[in-house]
N, C-alpha and C positions, 0 to 999 in steps of 0.2 A: 172682730175689727181691727187692722192692724194699727198700731198708732200712729203712722203716718198719714192715716187718712184725716185721723181727729186733728193734726196739725196742719194737712192741707185746707181742711174747711175753714181753720181758723186763718188763714191765711189768705183765702180766695173770697171768703165773705169781706174781710177788712179792705182788700184790694179793691173790692166794689165801690168804697170809697163814698163820701157824702155821709152826711148825717140824716138818715132815714127811719132812726128809731127814736118811739118814745121813751123819753126817759124812765126807768121803772118806780122811780120815788115818789108817789101820789104828791109830795110837798115841790116838786119840778114840774108839775103838771106843765104841758105845752113844750117843754125844751127837748129840741132832738139832740141825740148822740150818734156817734159811730158806733158800730157792732162791737168791737172789742168792750168799749165804754158800758153797751149797753148788758152784755155778758156779766162783765165783771159785776156790777150793780145789779143784777137781775138776781145773781148768789151770793151778794152781801147784804140780803134781806133779814129781818129779824124773822125768829122762828114765826111760823104761821102767817107771816105776812104777805100778801098778794099781790100781782100784778096782773096788766092784760099784756097781749100780744097781737099789735097791730088793729087794736080794738075789740078784740076779744074779749069772751069773760075774764074779768079777774081770778084767777086761781094762785095757789104756791108753786115753787119751782117744780116740785115732784109731781103737782098736778098735773102740769105742762107737760112734763117730760111724760108721764104716764098715758096721757090723751093721746101723745103722739106714737106710742109703742105700740105695734100690732096686738092685737088681744080678740076675745071673743066679741068683744063690745067695739073696739076703734080697729080701724085699718085691717078689716079682716081678711082684705084680698093678697095682703102683704104674708111672707114668709119669713119665720126668723129662723137661723141656724145659729146657734152659740159658737162661740170661739172654741171652748174646748172640743167641741166635734168636728171641728174642720182642722185647727192648728195644731192641737197635740200631738196626734197619731203620727204626721207628716214630722211634724220637726224633731218628735221623739225619735223618727226613725233615721233623720240623717245623717248621723255618725254609723249608724249600722250600714246602711247603704253605702256609704262614701268607703268604709272598710271593704265591704263586701265587692265594690267596685275595685279598689285599691289590690285585694289581694286577686281577683282576676286578670289585672294589667300588668302584675309584677311575678 
């Protein structure tokens, strides 16, 4: 995944506006927050601390991520293609291709 995709995700989620997310801190039950606050607070938990996402079963941050990532158990219909397989050969050869092209042009 290109880094701009990650930053675009956060920009678009925050742009949706409003306080639509339950605060992940159990001590602040009933408090609604915006997406960025929700994200930061979700990743600022004590080790092993769990939280729910929109009424889901409370889990640790890593369990939420693992549950969303395609595997033999979850999201089986989705395909995962790792970045190295996509980007590394193409980006590694950009200068080579450009040099070859310049040799042809000059």
